[in-house]
Residue frames as qw, qx, qy, qz and C-alpha x, y, z in Angstrom:
[[0.819, -0.249, 0.348, -0.383, 1.57, 60.10, 34.56],
 [0.090, -0.417, 0.888, 0.171, 3.60, 56.86, 34.41],
 [0.841, 0.168, -0.155, -0.491, 2.11, 54.20, 32.20],
 [0.399, -0.351, 0.845, -0.054, 2.64, 50.54, 33.11],
 [0.531, 0.215, -0.657, -0.491, 2.34, 47.74, 30.63],
 [0.653, -0.143, 0.587, -0.457, -0.03, 45.00, 31.88],
 [0.164, 0.152, -0.914, -0.340, -0.17, 41.45, 30.62],
 [0.685, -0.155, -0.311, -0.640, -3.48, 39.72, 29.96],
 [0.700, -0.068, -0.698, 0.137, -2.31, 36.53, 31.73],
 [0.220, 0.023, -0.583, 0.782, -1.60, 38.53, 34.92],
 [0.406, -0.103, 0.064, -0.906, -4.96, 40.21, 34.80],
 [0.755, -0.120, -0.486, -0.424, -6.80, 36.97, 34.28],
 [0.585, -0.018, -0.715, 0.382, -4.84, 35.30, 37.13],
 [0.022, 0.083, -0.455, 0.886, -5.91, 38.16, 39.46],
 [0.587, -0.252, -0.252, -0.727, -9.64, 37.50, 38.98],
 [0.050, 0.019, -0.935, 0.350, -11.32, 35.59, 41.74],
 [0.268, -0.512, -0.771, -0.267, -14.93, 34.41, 42.49],
 [0.195, -0.330, 0.221, -0.897, -17.23, 36.85, 44.29],
 [0.176, -0.255, -0.924, 0.225, -18.95, 35.02, 47.11],
 [0.355, -0.193, -0.018, -0.914, -22.60, 35.94, 47.64],
 [0.067, 0.233, 0.937, -0.250, -25.69, 34.66, 49.34],
 [0.195, -0.448, -0.558, -0.671, -29.33, 34.95, 48.28],
 [0.469, -0.628, -0.615, 0.085, -30.56, 35.00, 51.89],
 [0.166, 0.190, -0.231, 0.940, -30.98, 38.51, 53.36],
 [0.173, 0.250, 0.569, -0.764, -33.56, 40.46, 55.21],
 [0.518, 0.292, -0.182, -0.783, -35.70, 41.05, 52.18],
 [0.475, 0.108, -0.833, -0.262, -35.55, 37.38, 51.20],
 [0.106, -0.140, -0.871, 0.458, -36.68, 36.43, 54.65],
 [0.359, 0.312, 0.291, -0.830, -39.60, 38.84, 54.40],
 [0.562, 0.235, -0.487, -0.626, -40.64, 37.38, 51.03],
 [0.333, -0.003, -0.941, 0.054, -40.53, 33.86, 52.56],
 [0.099, 0.251, 0.690, -0.672, -42.79, 35.06, 55.31],
 [0.450, 0.329, -0.063, -0.828, -45.24, 36.52, 52.78],
 [0.482, 0.161, -0.772, -0.381, -45.26, 33.37, 50.81],
 [0.160, -0.093, -0.925, 0.333, -46.20, 31.58, 53.98],
 [0.283, 0.289, 0.408, -0.818, -49.27, 33.81, 54.23],
 [0.479, 0.193, -0.489, -0.703, -50.66, 32.61, 50.92],
 [0.692, -0.039, 0.577, -0.432, -53.52, 30.23, 51.62],
 [0.068, -0.130, 0.902, 0.405, -53.71, 27.00, 49.60],
 [0.535, 0.443, 0.528, -0.489, -57.02, 26.91, 47.67],
 [0.614, 0.384, 0.630, 0.280, -58.37, 26.21, 44.22],
 [0.307, 0.699, 0.294, 0.575, -58.77, 29.86, 43.16],
 [0.359, -0.361, -0.287, 0.812, -57.88, 33.34, 44.28],
 [0.141, 0.863, 0.427, 0.232, -59.50, 36.72, 44.06],
 [0.242, 0.730, -0.112, 0.629, -58.46, 40.39, 44.44],
 [0.580, -0.760, 0.067, -0.284, -58.89, 40.30, 48.23],
 [0.932, -0.177, 0.031, 0.314, -56.03, 37.81, 48.48],
 [0.573, 0.434, -0.018, 0.695, -53.68, 40.27, 46.74],
 [0.185, -0.815, 0.008, -0.549, -54.88, 43.13, 48.93],
 [0.807, -0.590, 0.023, -0.032, -54.19, 41.13, 52.05],
 [0.861, 0.000, 0.022, 0.508, -50.67, 40.24, 50.99],
 [0.347, 0.588, 0.024, 0.730, -49.81, 43.86, 49.91],
 [0.395, -0.797, -0.014, -0.456, -51.20, 45.21, 53.15],
 [0.889, -0.421, -0.032, 0.180, -49.10, 42.73, 55.21],
 [0.501, -0.536, 0.353, 0.581, -45.75, 43.70, 53.65],
 [0.541, 0.776, 0.034, -0.321, -45.87, 45.67, 50.35],
 [0.175, 0.731, -0.623, -0.216, -42.28, 45.26, 49.22],
 [0.321, -0.223, 0.920, -0.016, -42.08, 41.57, 50.03],
 [0.611, 0.436, 0.598, -0.282, -45.47, 40.94, 48.51],
 [0.469, 0.781, -0.195, -0.365, -44.47, 42.66, 45.26],
 [0.042, 0.531, -0.830, -0.164, -41.48, 40.40, 44.97],
 [0.455, 0.067, 0.866, -0.197, -43.63, 37.37, 45.67],
 [0.610, 0.632, 0.313, -0.361, -46.08, 38.41, 42.97],
 [0.345, 0.748, -0.480, -0.303, -43.25, 38.96, 40.53],
 [0.209, -0.299, 0.931, 0.027, -41.98, 35.43, 41.28],
 [0.582, 0.332, 0.691, -0.272, -45.42, 34.04, 40.51],
 [0.564, 0.769, 0.067, -0.292, -45.48, 35.90, 37.24],
 [0.820, -0.048, 0.311, 0.478, -41.83, 34.78, 36.46],
 [0.369, 0.864, 0.079, 0.332, -40.81, 38.27, 35.60],
 [0.561, 0.055, -0.269, 0.781, -37.55, 40.10, 36.30],
 [0.179, -0.622, -0.382, 0.660, -37.73, 43.28, 38.36],
 [0.004, 0.307, -0.290, -0.907, -37.33, 45.43, 35.30],
 [0.175, -0.224, -0.785, -0.550, -39.98, 43.54, 33.29],
 [0.228, -0.589, -0.749, 0.201, -42.39, 43.68, 36.17],
 [0.118, -0.538, -0.165, 0.818, -41.85, 47.47, 36.57],
 [0.082, 0.127, -0.505, -0.850, -42.40, 48.12, 32.91],
 [0.216, -0.365, -0.852, -0.307, -45.57, 46.02, 32.85],
 [0.203, -0.640, -0.589, 0.450, -46.97, 47.86, 35.94],
 [0.098, -0.441, 0.057, 0.890, -46.08, 51.27, 34.65],
 [0.056, -0.147, -0.697, -0.699, -47.94, 50.53, 31.41],
 [0.314, -0.591, -0.711, -0.217, -51.15, 50.35, 33.53],
 [0.414, -0.832, -0.282, 0.238, -50.24, 52.65, 36.39],
 [0.533, 0.540, -0.034, 0.651, -48.17, 55.50, 34.86],
 [0.248, -0.855, 0.040, -0.453, -48.78, 57.61, 37.96],
 [0.131, -0.593, 0.709, -0.357, -46.75, 55.25, 40.17],
 [0.813, -0.011, -0.559, -0.163, -46.32, 51.72, 41.23],
 [0.254, 0.259, -0.722, 0.590, -45.03, 52.02, 44.84],
 [0.232, -0.373, -0.814, 0.381, -46.64, 51.63, 48.26],
 [0.100, 0.328, 0.213, -0.915, -47.90, 55.22, 48.24],
 [0.415, 0.070, -0.530, -0.737, -49.91, 54.49, 45.01],
 [0.395, -0.213, -0.892, -0.061, -51.29, 51.33, 46.59],
 [0.139, -0.357, -0.652, 0.654, -52.42, 53.16, 49.70],
 [0.205, 0.250, -0.048, -0.945, -54.06, 55.92, 47.69],
 [0.735, 0.230, -0.137, -0.623, -56.15, 53.55, 45.56],
 [0.433, -0.266, 0.861, -0.026, -55.93, 49.87, 46.42],
 [0.731, 0.418, 0.481, -0.243, -58.59, 48.85, 43.98],
 [0.553, 0.794, -0.202, -0.151, -56.87, 50.32, 40.94],
 [0.082, -0.662, 0.745, 0.007, -53.53, 48.98, 42.07],
 [0.571, -0.068, 0.808, -0.126, -54.84, 45.41, 42.52],
 [0.726, 0.591, 0.258, -0.240, -56.71, 45.64, 39.24],
 [0.340, 0.775, -0.508, -0.164, -53.36, 46.33, 37.43],
 [0.237, -0.398, 0.884, -0.058, -51.94, 43.17, 39.00],
 [0.696, 0.281, 0.591, -0.294, -55.09, 41.25, 38.03],
 [0.616, 0.728, -0.076, -0.291, -54.58, 42.30, 34.43],
 [0.110, 0.631, -0.763, -0.084, -51.04, 40.80, 34.45],
 [0.823, 0.036, -0.502, -0.264, -52.72, 37.41, 35.23],
 [0.034, 0.444, -0.760, 0.474, -51.31, 36.97, 38.66],
 [0.689, -0.131, 0.414, -0.581, -54.47, 35.27, 40.07],
 [0.922, 0.292, -0.123, -0.225, -54.54, 32.65, 37.41],
 [0.521, 0.547, -0.604, 0.254, -50.80, 32.09, 37.64],
 [0.246, -0.421, 0.674, -0.555, -50.97, 31.76, 41.40],
 [0.852, -0.002, 0.266, -0.452, -53.80, 29.20, 41.24],
 [0.848, 0.415, -0.328, -0.030, -51.88, 27.18, 38.64],
 [0.291, 0.559, -0.660, 0.410, -48.70, 27.27, 40.71],
 [0.435, -0.347, 0.613, -0.561, -50.27, 26.34, 44.03],
 [0.862, 0.079, 0.333, -0.374, -52.28, 23.45, 42.57],
 [0.701, 0.528, -0.478, -0.047, -49.39, 21.98, 40.46],
 [0.919, -0.374, 0.050, 0.115, -47.76, 18.86, 41.95],
 [0.104, 0.858, -0.499, 0.060, -44.02, 19.36, 42.64],
 [0.984, -0.076, -0.014, 0.159, -41.44, 16.67, 42.28],
 [0.544, -0.570, 0.293, 0.542, -37.67, 16.69, 42.51],
 [0.502, 0.278, 0.513, 0.638, -37.60, 16.88, 38.68],
 [0.034, 0.907, 0.351, 0.229, -39.72, 20.01, 38.87],
 [0.430, -0.853, 0.077, 0.284, -37.16, 21.55, 41.25],
 [0.620, -0.203, 0.454, 0.607, -34.26, 20.71, 38.96],
 [0.370, 0.581, 0.502, 0.523, -36.02, 22.26, 36.00],
 [0.154, -0.967, -0.197, -0.049, -36.64, 25.42, 37.98],
 [0.536, -0.674, 0.244, 0.446, -33.07, 25.62, 38.96],
 [0.558, 0.153, 0.523, 0.625, -32.08, 25.17, 35.30],
 [0.157, 0.827, 0.417, 0.342, -34.48, 28.00, 34.32],
 [0.345, -0.924, -0.032, 0.163, -33.07, 30.30, 37.06],
 [0.596, -0.463, 0.369, 0.542, -29.51, 29.69, 35.90],
 [0.434, 0.150, 0.600, 0.655, -30.06, 30.11, 32.17],
 [0.179, 0.830, 0.525, -0.052, -32.87, 32.64, 31.96],
 [0.072, -0.895, 0.066, 0.435, -30.75, 35.80, 32.10],
 [0.374, -0.344, 0.650, 0.564, -28.19, 34.42, 29.66],
 [0.341, 0.424, 0.765, 0.345, -30.86, 33.56, 27.13],
 [0.088, 0.917, 0.359, -0.151, -32.53, 36.95, 27.51],
 [0.254, -0.735, 0.289, 0.558, -29.21, 38.69, 27.15],
 [0.364, -0.058, 0.733, 0.572, -28.48, 36.85, 23.89],
 [0.247, 0.608, 0.720, 0.225, -31.93, 37.65, 22.56],
 [0.021, -0.952, -0.295, 0.081, -32.22, 41.29, 23.54],
 [0.561, 0.525, -0.133, 0.627, -28.59, 42.45, 23.48],
 [0.342, -0.827, 0.135, -0.424, -29.00, 43.94, 26.96],
 [0.292, 0.373, -0.769, 0.430, -26.48, 43.31, 29.70],
 [0.659, -0.474, -0.573, -0.114, -27.91, 41.03, 32.32],
 [0.402, -0.809, 0.221, -0.367, -28.00, 42.24, 35.92],
 [0.854, -0.428, 0.277, 0.099, -25.02, 40.94, 37.77],
 [0.788, 0.301, 0.162, 0.512, -22.72, 41.22, 34.85],
 [0.197, -0.950, 0.035, 0.242, -20.23, 43.96, 35.68],
 [0.437, 0.825, -0.356, 0.046, -17.10, 45.34, 34.23],
 [0.355, -0.624, 0.679, -0.153, -15.11, 43.44, 36.86],
 [0.892, 0.065, 0.434, -0.108, -16.21, 40.14, 35.22],
 [0.801, 0.541, 0.082, 0.244, -13.83, 40.79, 32.30],
 [0.667, -0.227, 0.018, 0.709, -10.16, 41.74, 32.17],
 [0.045, 0.833, 0.032, -0.551, -9.34, 45.42, 31.81],
 [0.044, 0.529, -0.559, -0.637, -8.86, 46.33, 28.15],
 [0.078, 0.121, 0.942, 0.304, -11.02, 43.50, 26.94],
 [0.419, -0.036, -0.119, -0.899, -14.28, 44.70, 25.43],
 [0.647, 0.058, 0.587, -0.483, -17.54, 42.97, 26.32],
 [0.786, 0.472, -0.145, -0.372, -18.00, 41.97, 22.67],
 [0.391, 0.549, -0.738, 0.039, -14.66, 40.23, 22.72],
 [0.290, -0.217, 0.820, -0.443, -15.48, 38.35, 25.88],
 [0.767, 0.274, 0.317, -0.486, -18.80, 37.19, 24.32],
 [0.725, 0.536, -0.379, -0.210, -17.10, 36.05, 21.15],
 [0.107, 0.493, -0.835, 0.221, -14.43, 34.28, 23.20],
 [0.552, -0.040, 0.688, -0.469, -17.11, 32.35, 25.07],
 [0.792, 0.436, 0.049, -0.424, -18.80, 31.52, 21.84],
 [0.523, 0.577, -0.624, -0.063, -15.55, 30.17, 20.30],
 [0.086, -0.361, 0.875, -0.312, -14.76, 28.09, 23.36],
 [0.678, 0.158, 0.549, -0.463, -18.21, 26.48, 23.06],
 [0.483, 0.075, 0.789, 0.373, -17.32, 25.42, 19.53],
 [0.411, 0.761, 0.253, -0.434, -19.12, 28.20, 17.64],
 [0.554, 0.091, 0.545, 0.622, -18.47, 28.46, 13.90],
 [0.068, 0.220, -0.252, -0.940, -18.77, 31.07, 11.21],
 [0.608, 0.446, 0.401, -0.520, -22.23, 31.50, 9.75],
 [0.723, 0.640, -0.161, -0.206, -20.71, 31.15, 6.29],
 [0.517, 0.544, -0.643, 0.149, -18.24, 28.27, 6.17],
 [0.895, -0.306, -0.324, 0.016, -16.80, 25.66, 8.41],
 [0.498, 0.381, -0.431, 0.649, -13.73, 27.46, 9.64],
 [0.501, -0.591, -0.525, 0.353, -13.51, 27.92, 13.36],
 [0.029, -0.961, -0.051, -0.271, -13.74, 31.49, 14.78],
 [0.517, 0.350, -0.428, 0.653, -10.68, 33.12, 16.09],
 [0.512, -0.678, -0.457, 0.263, -10.73, 33.66, 19.87],
 [0.185, 0.862, -0.024, 0.471, -10.24, 37.37, 20.37],
 [0.550, -0.793, 0.252, -0.069, -8.83, 36.99, 23.90],
 [0.865, -0.097, 0.304, 0.386, -6.23, 34.49, 22.59],
 [0.533, 0.650, 0.132, 0.525, -5.34, 37.04, 19.89],
 [0.208, -0.926, 0.135, -0.286, -4.89, 39.72, 22.55],
 [0.780, -0.539, 0.289, 0.135, -2.61, 37.32, 24.53],
 [0.822, 0.215, 0.267, 0.455, -0.55, 36.54, 21.48],
 [0.285, 0.828, 0.057, 0.480, -0.25, 40.23, 20.57],
 [0.470, -0.859, 0.156, -0.132, 0.71, 41.04, 24.12],
 [0.857, -0.300, 0.294, 0.300, 3.43, 38.43, 24.18],
 [0.679, 0.450, 0.232, 0.531, 4.76, 39.59, 20.78],
 [0.038, 0.913, 0.000, 0.407, 4.78, 43.25, 21.82],
 [0.674, -0.715, 0.180, 0.038, 6.48, 42.31, 25.06],
 [0.843, -0.019, 0.288, 0.454, 9.30, 40.70, 23.03],
 [0.441, 0.701, 0.150, 0.541, 9.67, 43.76, 20.87],
 [0.234, -0.922, 0.101, -0.292, 10.03, 46.08, 23.83],
 [0.816, -0.490, 0.230, 0.204, 12.51, 43.78, 25.52],
 [0.749, 0.196, 0.262, 0.576, 14.71, 44.01, 22.45],
 [0.231, -0.517, -0.010, 0.824, 14.65, 47.80, 22.75],
 [0.134, 0.226, 0.614, 0.745, 12.73, 48.22, 19.50],
 [0.302, 0.225, 0.226, -0.898, 9.84, 50.59, 19.00],
 [0.437, 0.386, 0.812, -0.028, 6.53, 49.06, 18.00],
 [0.134, 0.237, 0.532, 0.802, 5.11, 50.02, 14.69]]
């Protein structure tokens, strides 16, 4: 198989933004379910049952939004109480037990607080900030790759750890011990690539 030498600059230049939209059929269904939630001072289990019966999948997403949990976090929390299943079939088999599991997560209290909290433009901006930074903060704390981060987000041959360190360097990060600035690993790769390219052009064999 023929091997071709690729330059990091060319790979970086080939990257382009991936356009996406949040509005799809499921989002529309969730919006419809949210519209079914009555505005009142407090809620009970019958309110949850009504939402789940109207559109189970959309209602589960709406409930997860109320709890401010990711899909994975919500699934783990539900399975801790309902190990036999957390899908629509489980709900239809025993609605009382299913709704009780949601109640134990505190969804009724959270919903009442959310509905009865005044909203201003500042609130909206804070929520947008939270939505934009939440996954990055959780990724840093847990070491897990956030959803939406894929291999295509970094150049071929550049390890994820290098990309993380590169971002840290460009934000002005410093060594834990000392004031010397960190060395950008991607810049090191670029320099090594250019140096190796010069060696091969001269017909010399790299060490």
